[in-house]
A tleap script that builds the chain and sets N, CA, C and O, in Angstrom:
source leaprc.protein.ff14SB
mol = sequence {
  NMET ALA GLN TRP TYR ALA HIE LEU LEU PHE
  LYS GLY ASP GLN LEU LEU GLY GLU GLY THR
  SER GLU ALA ALA ARG ILE GLU GLY VAL ARG
  THR ASP GLY GLN GLY ASP PRO TYR THR ALA
  VAL VAL VAL SER GLY TYR ALA LEU TYR GLY
  LYS LEU ARG GLY PHE TYR SER VAL GLY VAL
  SER SER ILE LEU VAL ASP PRO GLN THR GLY
  VAL ALA SER TYR ALA SER GLU GLU SER SER
  LEU GLY LYS GLU SER VAL ALA SER LEU THR
  PRO LYS GLN ARG ALA ALA ILE GLY GLU TRP
  LEU VAL ARG PHE ASP PRO GLU ALA TRP GLU
  ASN SER THR GLU PRO PHE LYS LEU SER LEU
  THR PRO PRO GLU PRO GLU ARG GLU PRO ALA
  CGLY
}
set mol.1.N position { 104.056 -7.054 70.425 }
set mol.1.CA position { 105.175 -6.600 70.286 }
set mol.1.C position { 106.016 -7.416 71.538 }
set mol.1.O position { 105.709 -8.042 72.552 }
set mol.2.N position { 106.828 -7.156 71.077 }
set mol.2.CA position { 107.979 -8.343 72.032 }
set mol.2.C position { 109.216 -7.696 72.311 }
set mol.2.O position { 109.830 -7.008 71.495 }
set mol.3.N position { 109.713 -8.024 73.956 }
set mol.3.CA position { 110.961 -7.124 74.367 }
set mol.3.C position { 112.386 -7.514 73.774 }
set mol.3.O position { 112.636 -8.626 73.308 }
set mol.4.N position { 113.174 -6.590 73.842 }
set mol.4.CA position { 114.579 -7.283 73.068 }
set mol.4.C position { 115.282 -6.623 74.492 }
set mol.4.O position { 114.773 -5.883 75.333 }
set mol.5.N position { 116.464 -7.117 74.421 }
set mol.5.CA position { 117.442 -6.707 75.434 }
set mol.5.C position { 119.250 -7.302 75.008 }
set mol.5.O position { 119.651 -8.464 74.938 }
set mol.6.N position { 119.918 -6.188 74.819 }
set mol.6.CA position { 120.986 -6.068 74.827 }
set mol.6.C position { 122.043 -5.846 75.641 }
set mol.6.O position { 122.243 -4.673 75.958 }
set mol.7.N position { 122.870 -6.794 76.115 }
set mol.7.CA position { 124.307 -6.385 77.235 }
set mol.7.C position { 125.218 -6.373 76.833 }
set mol.7.O position { 125.694 -7.009 75.893 }
set mol.8.N position { 125.791 -5.338 77.748 }
set mol.8.CA position { 127.451 -4.769 77.620 }
set mol.8.C position { 127.902 -4.598 78.461 }
set mol.8.O position { 127.430 -3.821 79.291 }
set mol.9.N position { 128.996 -5.229 78.631 }
set mol.9.CA position { 129.883 -5.255 79.948 }
set mol.9.C position { 131.482 -4.539 79.614 }
set mol.9.O position { 132.391 -4.754 78.812 }
set mol.10.N position { 131.230 -3.649 80.655 }
set mol.10.CA position { 133.014 -2.173 80.765 }
set mol.10.C position { 133.715 -2.608 81.778 }
set mol.10.O position { 133.168 -3.104 82.763 }
set mol.11.N position { 135.307 -2.448 81.638 }
set mol.11.CA position { 135.984 -2.710 82.614 }
set mol.11.C position { 136.826 -1.215 82.243 }
set mol.11.O position { 137.634 -1.113 81.320 }
set mol.12.N position { 136.363 0.112 83.364 }
set mol.12.CA position { 136.358 1.220 83.013 }
set mol.12.C position { 136.084 1.484 81.480 }
set mol.12.O position { 135.372 0.666 80.898 }
set mol.13.N position { 136.494 2.357 80.910 }
set mol.13.CA position { 135.934 2.830 79.831 }
set mol.13.C position { 135.989 1.890 78.481 }
set mol.13.O position { 135.670 2.197 77.332 }
set mol.14.N position { 136.432 0.809 78.927 }
set mol.14.CA position { 136.727 -0.022 77.086 }
set mol.14.C position { 135.333 -0.986 77.423 }
set mol.14.O position { 134.901 -1.563 78.421 }
set mol.15.N position { 134.997 -0.856 76.335 }
set mol.15.CA position { 133.768 -2.222 76.274 }
set mol.15.C position { 134.116 -3.830 75.860 }
set mol.15.O position { 134.069 -4.396 74.768 }
set mol.16.N position { 134.374 -4.167 76.798 }
set mol.16.CA position { 135.056 -5.932 77.014 }
set mol.16.C position { 133.902 -6.950 76.109 }
set mol.16.O position { 134.247 -7.957 75.492 }
set mol.17.N position { 132.549 -6.457 76.191 }
set mol.17.CA position { 131.862 -7.396 75.277 }
set mol.17.C position { 130.453 -6.905 75.510 }
set mol.17.O position { 130.109 -6.054 76.331 }
set mol.18.N position { 129.362 -7.856 74.298 }
set mol.18.CA position { 127.930 -7.589 74.608 }
set mol.18.C position { 127.818 -8.402 73.716 }
set mol.18.O position { 128.739 -8.897 73.065 }
set mol.19.N position { 126.192 -8.692 73.570 }
set mol.19.CA position { 125.443 -9.981 73.556 }
set mol.19.C position { 124.569 -9.773 74.443 }
set mol.19.O position { 124.162 -8.768 75.027 }
set mol.20.N position { 124.245 -11.238 74.478 }
set mol.20.CA position { 123.082 -11.916 75.309 }
set mol.20.C position { 123.200 -12.745 76.192 }
set mol.20.O position { 122.336 -13.005 77.030 }
set mol.21.N position { 124.365 -13.287 76.091 }
set mol.21.CA position { 124.966 -14.563 76.895 }
set mol.21.C position { 124.380 -14.618 78.448 }
set mol.21.O position { 123.564 -13.906 79.033 }
set mol.22.N position { 125.080 -15.664 78.820 }
set mol.22.CA position { 124.624 -16.250 80.546 }
set mol.22.C position { 126.124 -16.369 80.997 }
set mol.22.O position { 126.565 -16.881 82.026 }
set mol.23.N position { 126.577 -15.962 80.300 }
set mol.23.CA position { 128.079 -16.625 80.930 }
set mol.23.C position { 128.468 -16.368 82.157 }
set mol.23.O position { 129.091 -17.175 82.847 }
set mol.24.N position { 128.136 -15.240 82.514 }
set mol.24.CA position { 128.415 -14.847 83.731 }
set mol.24.C position { 127.246 -15.037 85.050 }
set mol.24.O position { 126.021 -14.914 85.081 }
set mol.25.N position { 128.152 -15.353 85.972 }
set mol.25.CA position { 127.048 -15.734 87.460 }
set mol.25.C position { 127.284 -14.797 87.910 }
set mol.25.O position { 128.469 -14.511 87.740 }
set mol.26.N position { 126.252 -13.452 88.933 }
set mol.26.CA position { 126.347 -12.565 89.838 }
set mol.26.C position { 125.896 -13.411 91.330 }
set mol.26.O position { 124.865 -13.850 91.838 }
set mol.27.N position { 126.866 -13.356 91.546 }
set mol.27.CA position { 126.522 -14.071 93.329 }
set mol.27.C position { 126.047 -12.786 94.425 }
set mol.27.O position { 126.774 -12.708 95.415 }
set mol.28.N position { 124.760 -11.644 94.339 }
set mol.28.CA position { 124.345 -11.551 95.562 }
set mol.28.C position { 125.001 -10.406 95.484 }
set mol.28.O position { 125.710 -10.111 94.522 }
set mol.29.N position { 124.819 -9.692 96.466 }
set mol.29.CA position { 125.571 -7.867 96.815 }
set mol.29.C position { 126.679 -8.329 97.222 }
set mol.29.O position { 126.511 -9.510 97.522 }
set mol.30.N position { 128.026 -7.912 97.432 }
set mol.30.CA position { 128.856 -7.538 98.122 }
set mol.30.C position { 129.007 -6.090 99.156 }
set mol.30.O position { 129.024 -5.023 98.542 }
set mol.31.N position { 129.092 -6.040 100.360 }
set mol.31.CA position { 129.023 -5.447 100.929 }
set mol.31.C position { 130.726 -4.804 101.450 }
set mol.31.O position { 130.802 -3.683 101.953 }
set mol.32.N position { 131.845 -5.577 101.268 }
set mol.32.CA position { 132.726 -5.029 101.634 }
set mol.32.C position { 133.663 -3.651 100.411 }
set mol.32.O position { 134.630 -2.931 100.661 }
set mol.33.N position { 132.947 -3.763 99.319 }
set mol.33.CA position { 133.743 -2.995 98.286 }
set mol.33.C position { 134.970 -4.013 97.791 }
set mol.33.O position { 135.539 -3.415 96.878 }
set mol.34.N position { 135.364 -4.802 97.928 }
set mol.34.CA position { 136.739 -5.502 97.051 }
set mol.34.C position { 136.447 -6.127 95.785 }
set mol.34.O position { 135.311 -6.568 95.612 }
set mol.35.N position { 137.213 -6.214 94.982 }
set mol.35.CA position { 137.249 -6.628 93.473 }
set mol.35.C position { 137.243 -5.338 92.691 }
set mol.35.O position { 137.047 -4.149 92.941 }
set mol.36.N position { 137.594 -6.203 91.454 }
set mol.36.CA position { 138.199 -5.325 90.132 }
set mol.36.C position { 136.326 -4.783 90.012 }
set mol.36.O position { 135.381 -5.443 90.446 }
set mol.37.N position { 136.252 -3.622 89.404 }
set mol.37.CA position { 135.079 -3.204 89.425 }
set mol.37.C position { 134.783 -3.372 87.462 }
set mol.37.O position { 135.421 -3.263 86.416 }
set mol.38.N position { 133.630 -3.639 87.858 }
set mol.38.CA position { 133.384 -3.382 86.113 }
set mol.38.C position { 131.977 -3.202 86.070 }
set mol.38.O position { 131.204 -3.609 86.937 }
set mol.39.N position { 131.607 -2.476 84.863 }
set mol.39.CA position { 129.785 -1.862 84.614 }
set mol.39.C position { 129.519 -2.673 83.621 }
set mol.39.O position { 130.135 -3.079 82.635 }
set mol.40.N position { 127.752 -2.938 84.396 }
set mol.40.CA position { 126.822 -3.911 83.414 }
set mol.40.C position { 125.997 -2.810 82.702 }
set mol.40.O position { 125.587 -1.774 83.226 }
set mol.41.N position { 125.840 -3.164 81.557 }
set mol.41.CA position { 124.563 -2.437 81.027 }
set mol.41.C position { 123.532 -3.187 79.754 }
set mol.41.O position { 123.718 -3.753 78.677 }
set mol.42.N position { 122.714 -2.915 80.358 }
set mol.42.CA position { 121.475 -3.560 79.426 }
set mol.42.C position { 120.804 -2.905 78.972 }
set mol.42.O position { 120.569 -1.973 79.741 }
set mol.43.N position { 119.933 -2.766 77.440 }
set mol.43.CA position { 119.550 -1.973 77.018 }
set mol.43.C position { 118.401 -2.589 76.326 }
set mol.43.O position { 118.518 -3.605 75.641 }
set mol.44.N position { 117.532 -2.100 76.471 }
set mol.44.CA position { 115.872 -2.657 76.411 }
set mol.44.C position { 115.498 -2.160 75.010 }
set mol.44.O position { 116.013 -1.054 74.845 }
set mol.45.N position { 114.892 -2.502 74.083 }
set mol.45.CA position { 114.133 -2.118 73.298 }
set mol.45.C position { 112.913 -2.809 72.732 }
set mol.45.O position { 112.557 -3.503 73.684 }
set mol.46.N position { 112.143 -3.010 71.839 }
set mol.46.CA position { 111.040 -3.923 71.581 }
set mol.46.C position { 110.923 -3.609 69.984 }
set mol.46.O position { 111.294 -2.709 69.232 }
set mol.47.N position { 110.052 -5.106 69.850 }
set mol.47.CA position { 110.322 -5.860 67.927 }
set mol.47.C position { 109.160 -5.842 67.896 }
set mol.47.O position { 108.465 -5.682 68.900 }
set mol.48.N position { 108.636 -6.033 66.511 }
set mol.48.CA position { 107.534 -5.925 66.298 }
set mol.48.C position { 107.353 -7.119 64.901 }
set mol.48.O position { 108.096 -6.858 63.955 }
set mol.49.N position { 106.726 -7.978 64.779 }
set mol.49.CA position { 107.140 -9.037 64.154 }
set mol.49.C position { 108.305 -9.645 63.474 }
set mol.49.O position { 108.697 -10.004 62.364 }
set mol.50.N position { 108.750 -9.555 65.053 }
set mol.50.CA position { 110.325 -10.193 64.317 }
set mol.50.C position { 111.315 -9.335 64.761 }
set mol.50.O position { 112.242 -9.659 65.503 }
set mol.51.N position { 111.065 -8.000 64.199 }
set mol.51.CA position { 112.054 -7.255 64.068 }
set mol.51.C position { 111.859 -5.908 64.716 }
set mol.51.O position { 110.917 -5.126 64.592 }
set mol.52.N position { 113.072 -5.800 65.510 }
set mol.52.CA position { 113.986 -5.075 65.985 }
set mol.52.C position { 113.261 -3.477 65.499 }
set mol.52.O position { 113.327 -3.199 64.302 }
set mol.53.N position { 112.540 -2.399 66.526 }
set mol.53.CA position { 112.121 -1.317 66.252 }
set mol.53.C position { 112.427 -0.121 66.491 }
set mol.53.O position { 112.364 0.879 65.777 }
set mol.54.N position { 112.893 -0.325 67.928 }
set mol.54.CA position { 113.288 0.645 68.621 }
set mol.54.C position { 113.907 0.454 70.485 }
set mol.54.O position { 113.491 -0.278 71.384 }
set mol.55.N position { 114.951 1.399 70.458 }
set mol.55.CA position { 114.828 1.244 71.998 }
set mol.55.C position { 114.114 2.716 73.044 }
set mol.55.O position { 113.752 3.890 72.964 }
set mol.56.N position { 114.311 1.296 74.198 }
set mol.56.CA position { 114.098 2.537 75.609 }
set mol.56.C position { 114.244 2.888 76.731 }
set mol.56.O position { 113.813 3.834 77.391 }
set mol.57.N position { 115.107 1.783 76.988 }
set mol.57.CA position { 115.804 2.094 78.152 }
set mol.57.C position { 116.836 1.521 78.388 }
set mol.57.O position { 116.867 0.513 77.681 }
set mol.58.N position { 118.163 1.642 79.308 }
set mol.58.CA position { 119.296 1.884 79.869 }
set mol.58.C position { 119.334 1.164 81.594 }
set mol.58.O position { 119.111 1.886 82.566 }
set mol.59.N position { 119.570 0.043 81.702 }
set mol.59.CA position { 120.221 -0.176 83.187 }
set mol.59.C position { 121.337 -0.225 83.286 }
set mol.59.O position { 121.941 -0.856 82.419 }
set mol.60.N position { 121.899 0.247 84.092 }
set mol.60.CA position { 123.526 0.265 84.896 }
set mol.60.C position { 123.562 -0.549 85.885 }
set mol.60.O position { 122.470 -0.678 86.439 }
set mol.61.N position { 124.469 -1.190 86.346 }
set mol.61.CA position { 124.854 -2.006 87.505 }
set mol.61.C position { 126.483 -2.308 87.004 }
set mol.61.O position { 127.212 -2.508 86.033 }
set mol.62.N position { 126.415 -2.153 88.645 }
set mol.62.CA position { 128.255 -1.501 89.141 }
set mol.62.C position { 128.365 -3.143 90.011 }
set mol.62.O position { 127.700 -3.382 91.019 }
set mol.63.N position { 129.469 -4.282 89.285 }
set mol.63.CA position { 130.118 -5.559 89.615 }
set mol.63.C position { 131.191 -5.480 90.387 }
set mol.63.O position { 131.804 -4.485 89.997 }
set mol.64.N position { 131.619 -5.855 91.049 }
set mol.64.CA position { 132.809 -6.359 91.258 }
set mol.64.C position { 133.340 -7.960 91.763 }
set mol.64.O position { 133.012 -8.704 92.687 }
set mol.65.N position { 134.162 -8.032 90.829 }
set mol.65.CA position { 134.623 -9.590 90.618 }
set mol.65.C position { 136.348 -9.341 91.455 }
set mol.65.O position { 137.190 -8.462 91.636 }
set mol.66.N position { 136.073 -10.848 91.765 }
set mol.66.CA position { 136.923 -10.941 92.980 }
set mol.66.C position { 138.418 -11.751 92.162 }
set mol.66.O position { 138.173 -12.657 91.366 }
set mol.67.N position { 139.661 -11.422 92.378 }
set mol.67.CA position { 140.543 -11.687 91.212 }
set mol.67.C position { 141.051 -12.799 91.868 }
set mol.67.O position { 141.871 -13.509 91.287 }
set mol.68.N position { 140.742 -13.011 92.809 }
set mol.68.CA position { 141.147 -15.063 93.127 }
set mol.68.C position { 140.119 -15.565 92.642 }
set mol.68.O position { 140.295 -15.787 91.444 }
set mol.69.N position { 138.822 -15.941 93.099 }
set mol.69.CA position { 137.949 -16.244 92.957 }
set mol.69.C position { 137.334 -16.539 91.425 }
set mol.69.O position { 136.963 -17.542 90.815 }
set mol.70.N position { 137.452 -14.888 91.104 }
set mol.70.CA position { 136.286 -15.276 90.141 }
set mol.70.C position { 135.213 -14.729 90.177 }
set mol.70.O position { 134.793 -14.333 89.090 }
set mol.71.N position { 134.316 -14.477 91.455 }
set mol.71.CA position { 133.089 -15.031 91.864 }
set mol.71.C position { 132.667 -13.069 91.411 }
set mol.71.O position { 133.601 -12.359 91.783 }
set mol.72.N position { 132.054 -12.636 91.054 }
set mol.72.CA position { 131.024 -11.217 90.679 }
set mol.72.C position { 129.541 -11.103 91.877 }
set mol.72.O position { 128.600 -11.833 92.189 }
set mol.73.N position { 130.032 -9.789 92.237 }
set mol.73.CA position { 129.018 -9.842 92.800 }
set mol.73.C position { 128.460 -8.258 92.555 }
set mol.73.O position { 129.240 -7.463 92.032 }
set mol.74.N position { 126.907 -7.748 92.995 }
set mol.74.CA position { 126.478 -6.479 92.760 }
set mol.74.C position { 127.738 -5.543 93.808 }
set mol.74.O position { 128.440 -6.085 94.662 }
set mol.75.N position { 127.764 -3.924 93.426 }
set mol.75.CA position { 127.844 -3.498 94.201 }
set mol.75.C position { 127.184 -2.510 95.510 }
set mol.75.O position { 127.561 -1.675 96.332 }
set mol.76.N position { 126.026 -3.184 95.106 }
set mol.76.CA position { 124.882 -2.543 96.089 }
set mol.76.C position { 123.447 -3.276 95.604 }
set mol.76.O position { 123.221 -4.291 94.945 }
set mol.77.N position { 122.724 -2.432 96.145 }
set mol.77.CA position { 121.355 -3.568 96.096 }
set mol.77.C position { 120.627 -2.535 94.945 }
set mol.77.O position { 119.586 -2.769 94.331 }
set mol.78.N position { 121.219 -1.705 94.873 }
set mol.78.CA position { 120.526 -0.185 93.648 }
set mol.78.C position { 121.049 -1.244 91.924 }
set mol.78.O position { 120.331 -1.348 90.929 }
set mol.79.N position { 122.582 -1.912 92.124 }
set mol.79.CA position { 123.080 -2.062 91.319 }
set mol.79.C position { 122.262 -4.007 91.323 }
set mol.79.O position { 122.115 -4.833 90.423 }
set mol.80.N position { 122.128 -4.011 91.915 }
set mol.80.CA position { 121.291 -6.126 91.550 }
set mol.80.C position { 120.021 -5.846 90.817 }
set mol.80.O position { 119.377 -6.703 90.211 }
set mol.81.N position { 119.532 -3.867 90.975 }
set mol.81.CA position { 118.235 -4.236 90.722 }
set mol.81.C position { 118.520 -3.194 88.804 }
set mol.81.O position { 117.757 -2.715 87.966 }
set mol.82.N position { 119.671 -3.288 88.920 }
set mol.82.CA position { 120.192 -2.319 87.203 }
set mol.82.C position { 119.645 -1.117 87.044 }
set mol.82.O position { 119.429 -0.497 86.003 }
set mol.83.N position { 119.354 -0.722 88.587 }
set mol.83.CA position { 118.749 0.864 88.692 }
set mol.83.C position { 119.871 2.147 88.761 }
set mol.83.O position { 119.525 3.291 88.465 }
set mol.84.N position { 121.319 1.798 89.208 }
set mol.84.CA position { 121.532 2.878 88.859 }
set mol.84.C position { 121.422 3.898 88.063 }
set mol.84.O position { 120.964 3.414 87.027 }
set mol.85.N position { 121.615 5.448 87.856 }
set mol.85.CA position { 121.726 6.372 86.790 }
set mol.85.C position { 122.471 6.224 86.026 }
set mol.85.O position { 123.643 5.942 86.277 }
set mol.86.N position { 121.840 6.422 84.497 }
set mol.86.CA position { 122.786 6.753 83.477 }
set mol.86.C position { 123.698 7.520 83.516 }
set mol.86.O position { 124.613 7.746 82.724 }
set mol.87.N position { 123.376 8.019 84.681 }
set mol.87.CA position { 124.509 10.048 84.519 }
set mol.87.C position { 125.760 8.824 85.131 }
set mol.87.O position { 126.847 9.131 84.640 }
set mol.88.N position { 125.862 7.757 85.904 }
set mol.88.CA position { 127.050 7.310 86.430 }
set mol.88.C position { 128.077 6.405 85.359 }
set mol.88.O position { 129.153 5.834 85.531 }
set mol.89.N position { 127.116 6.592 84.103 }
set mol.89.CA position { 128.298 6.227 83.105 }
set mol.89.C position { 129.435 6.903 83.059 }
set mol.89.O position { 129.593 7.690 83.993 }
set mol.90.N position { 130.454 6.832 82.100 }
set mol.90.CA position { 131.223 7.870 82.231 }
set mol.90.C position { 130.884 8.537 80.485 }
set mol.90.O position { 130.307 7.738 79.747 }
set mol.91.N position { 131.105 9.411 80.108 }
set mol.91.CA position { 131.227 9.884 78.511 }
set mol.91.C position { 131.506 9.044 77.673 }
set mol.91.O position { 130.904 8.982 76.601 }
set mol.92.N position { 132.635 8.103 78.061 }
set mol.92.CA position { 132.885 7.260 76.839 }
set mol.92.C position { 132.306 5.974 76.765 }
set mol.92.O position { 132.371 5.197 75.812 }
set mol.93.N position { 131.560 5.762 78.177 }
set mol.93.CA position { 130.495 4.402 78.336 }
set mol.93.C position { 129.303 4.988 77.383 }
set mol.93.O position { 128.940 4.217 76.494 }
set mol.94.N position { 128.629 6.294 77.459 }
set mol.94.CA position { 127.527 6.403 77.176 }
set mol.94.C position { 128.012 6.613 75.658 }
set mol.94.O position { 126.998 6.303 75.031 }
set mol.95.N position { 129.152 7.022 74.561 }
set mol.95.CA position { 129.638 7.367 73.698 }
set mol.95.C position { 129.333 5.690 72.798 }
set mol.95.O position { 128.751 5.160 71.852 }
set mol.96.N position { 130.401 5.416 74.169 }
set mol.96.CA position { 130.541 3.679 73.098 }
set mol.96.C position { 129.043 3.009 72.992 }
set mol.96.O position { 128.909 2.428 71.915 }
set mol.97.N position { 128.112 2.957 73.670 }
set mol.97.CA position { 127.123 2.305 74.074 }
set mol.97.C position { 126.130 2.731 72.715 }
set mol.97.O position { 125.549 2.000 71.913 }
set mol.98.N position { 126.191 4.109 72.809 }
set mol.98.CA position { 124.779 4.912 71.658 }
set mol.98.C position { 125.822 4.383 70.014 }
set mol.98.O position { 125.339 3.819 69.032 }
set mol.99.N position { 126.972 4.709 70.161 }
set mol.99.CA position { 128.146 3.925 68.403 }
set mol.99.C position { 127.646 2.374 68.545 }
set mol.99.O position { 127.758 1.800 67.462 }
set mol.100.N position { 127.249 1.735 69.336 }
set mol.100.CA position { 127.704 0.178 69.342 }
set mol.100.C position { 125.651 -0.290 69.175 }
set mol.100.O position { 125.298 -1.204 68.430 }
set mol.101.N position { 124.589 0.566 70.032 }
set mol.101.CA position { 123.373 0.525 68.994 }
set mol.101.C position { 123.408 0.992 67.735 }
set mol.101.O position { 122.612 0.259 67.148 }
set mol.102.N position { 123.931 1.923 66.793 }
set mol.102.CA position { 123.881 2.903 66.177 }
set mol.102.C position { 124.199 1.695 65.187 }
set mol.102.O position { 123.389 1.296 64.350 }
set mol.103.N position { 125.527 1.135 65.385 }
set mol.103.CA position { 126.437 0.200 64.416 }
set mol.103.C position { 125.175 -0.667 64.008 }
set mol.103.O position { 124.796 -0.713 62.838 }
set mol.104.N position { 124.354 -1.555 65.341 }
set mol.104.CA position { 123.955 -3.020 65.475 }
set mol.104.C position { 122.301 -2.405 64.752 }
set mol.104.O position { 121.806 -2.948 63.764 }
set mol.105.N position { 121.780 -1.453 65.324 }
set mol.105.CA position { 120.726 -1.229 64.028 }
set mol.105.C position { 119.920 0.273 64.207 }
set mol.105.O position { 119.124 0.764 65.006 }
set mol.106.N position { 120.741 0.752 62.767 }
set mol.106.CA position { 120.794 2.179 62.652 }
set mol.106.C position { 119.330 2.873 62.987 }
set mol.106.O position { 119.101 3.931 63.573 }
set mol.107.N position { 118.282 1.764 62.322 }
set mol.107.CA position { 117.232 1.997 62.277 }
set mol.107.C position { 116.388 2.217 63.276 }
set mol.107.O position { 115.505 3.043 63.508 }
set mol.108.N position { 116.969 1.059 63.962 }
set mol.108.CA position { 115.902 1.079 65.581 }
set mol.108.C position { 116.110 2.128 66.192 }
set mol.108.O position { 115.145 2.726 66.667 }
set mol.109.N position { 118.199 2.931 66.435 }
set mol.109.CA position { 118.732 3.921 66.919 }
set mol.109.C position { 117.538 5.231 66.705 }
set mol.109.O position { 116.999 5.919 67.571 }
set mol.110.N position { 117.388 5.256 65.289 }
set mol.110.CA position { 116.408 6.461 64.400 }
set mol.110.C position { 115.106 6.539 65.138 }
set mol.110.O position { 114.623 7.607 65.514 }
set mol.111.N position { 114.428 5.090 65.375 }
set mol.111.CA position { 113.119 5.325 65.881 }
set mol.111.C position { 112.956 5.752 67.447 }
set mol.111.O position { 111.915 6.089 68.011 }
set mol.112.N position { 114.435 5.633 68.062 }
set mol.112.CA position { 114.098 5.591 69.248 }
set mol.112.C position { 113.930 7.130 69.691 }
set mol.112.O position { 114.130 8.061 68.910 }
set mol.113.N position { 113.580 7.276 70.895 }
set mol.113.CA position { 112.827 8.609 71.721 }
set mol.113.C position { 114.262 9.588 71.843 }
set mol.113.O position { 115.472 9.362 71.817 }
set mol.114.N position { 113.507 10.634 71.971 }
set mol.114.CA position { 114.771 11.664 71.977 }
set mol.114.C position { 115.518 11.628 73.339 }
set mol.114.O position { 116.746 11.719 73.338 }
set mol.115.N position { 114.808 11.494 74.535 }
set mol.115.CA position { 115.315 11.588 76.087 }
set mol.115.C position { 116.025 10.187 76.234 }
set mol.115.O position { 116.707 10.145 77.258 }
set mol.116.N position { 116.054 8.671 75.254 }
set mol.116.CA position { 116.648 7.852 75.591 }
set mol.116.C position { 118.244 8.617 74.689 }
set mol.116.O position { 119.179 9.100 75.327 }
set mol.117.N position { 118.201 8.555 73.324 }
set mol.117.CA position { 119.248 9.194 72.598 }
set mol.117.C position { 119.993 10.075 73.566 }
set mol.117.O position { 121.086 9.802 74.062 }
set mol.118.N position { 119.253 11.206 73.786 }
set mol.118.CA position { 119.972 12.490 74.946 }
set mol.118.C position { 120.428 11.602 76.180 }
set mol.118.O position { 121.466 11.981 76.722 }
set mol.119.N position { 119.878 10.602 76.649 }
set mol.119.CA position { 120.470 10.048 77.700 }
set mol.119.C position { 122.000 9.230 77.512 }
set mol.119.O position { 122.736 9.074 78.487 }
set mol.120.N position { 122.333 8.783 76.268 }
set mol.120.CA position { 123.738 8.442 75.757 }
set mol.120.C position { 124.736 9.654 75.048 }
set mol.120.O position { 125.896 9.523 74.657 }
set mol.121.N position { 124.046 10.626 75.028 }
set mol.121.CA position { 124.894 11.735 74.420 }
set mol.121.C position { 125.514 12.113 75.512 }
set mol.121.O position { 124.926 12.602 76.477 }
set mol.122.N position { 127.265 11.835 75.421 }
set mol.122.CA position { 128.422 12.635 76.539 }
set mol.122.C position { 127.722 14.237 77.006 }
set mol.122.O position { 127.147 14.930 76.168 }
set mol.123.N position { 127.851 14.586 78.180 }
set mol.123.CA position { 127.655 16.047 78.048 }
set mol.123.C position { 128.405 16.692 77.321 }
set mol.123.O position { 128.959 16.000 76.467 }
set mol.124.N position { 128.709 17.997 77.311 }
set mol.124.CA position { 129.492 19.047 76.608 }
set mol.124.C position { 130.610 19.134 77.632 }
set mol.124.O position { 130.177 19.331 78.768 }
set mol.125.N position { 131.654 19.060 77.559 }
set mol.125.CA position { 132.812 19.605 78.865 }
set mol.125.C position { 132.829 21.034 78.610 }
set mol.125.O position { 132.840 21.666 77.553 }
set mol.126.N position { 132.827 21.465 80.059 }
set mol.126.CA position { 132.509 22.982 80.621 }
set mol.126.C position { 133.287 23.381 80.120 }
set mol.126.O position { 134.222 22.643 79.810 }
set mol.127.N position { 133.302 24.737 79.785 }
set mol.127.CA position { 134.054 25.819 79.295 }
set mol.127.C position { 134.790 26.723 79.832 }
set mol.127.O position { 134.067 27.499 80.457 }
set mol.128.N position { 136.144 27.071 79.909 }
set mol.128.CA position { 136.633 28.376 80.479 }
set mol.128.C position { 135.805 29.187 80.870 }
set mol.128.O position { 135.012 29.084 79.935 }
set mol.129.N position { 135.227 30.155 81.739 }
set mol.129.CA position { 134.766 31.526 81.299 }
set mol.129.C position { 135.731 32.453 80.483 }
set mol.129.O position { 136.777 32.688 81.089 }
set mol.130.N position { 135.641 32.927 79.474 }
set mol.130.CA position { 136.143 34.097 78.807 }
set mol.130.C position { 136.423 35.180 80.007 }
set mol.130.O position { 135.774 35.508 81.000 }
set mol.131.N position { 137.508 35.529 79.540 }
set mol.131.CA position { 137.913 36.755 80.519 }
set mol.131.C position { 139.162 37.789 80.498 }
set mol.131.O position { 139.259 38.657 81.366 }
savepdb mol mol.pdb
quit
């Protein structure tokens, strides 16, 4: 069995790109909180005999990009490890990730665990109590 990874990059709720490229270099942790915020997501999956079989985890990182220099830095130590909570993703980001995975490989999505799929299901909007 082999591991498989997908990388997705968001600016706000907009999915900017996906893939496995190493195009961006991230320079440590930025403590001043300055820069344009981005969200980087890594989805882990598993492959067997060269075929993707399922997805099992989501790693989330907040990244700040200096608009002057283009240098990217993680927003925190937790971000540098990809250990921000999936709950930190917006409902639109979660939906976009789930939709992308379903389009990428519907069979692998179906083989994924229910807790994994539920983690990418946006929460239901709260309803006003009937009064």
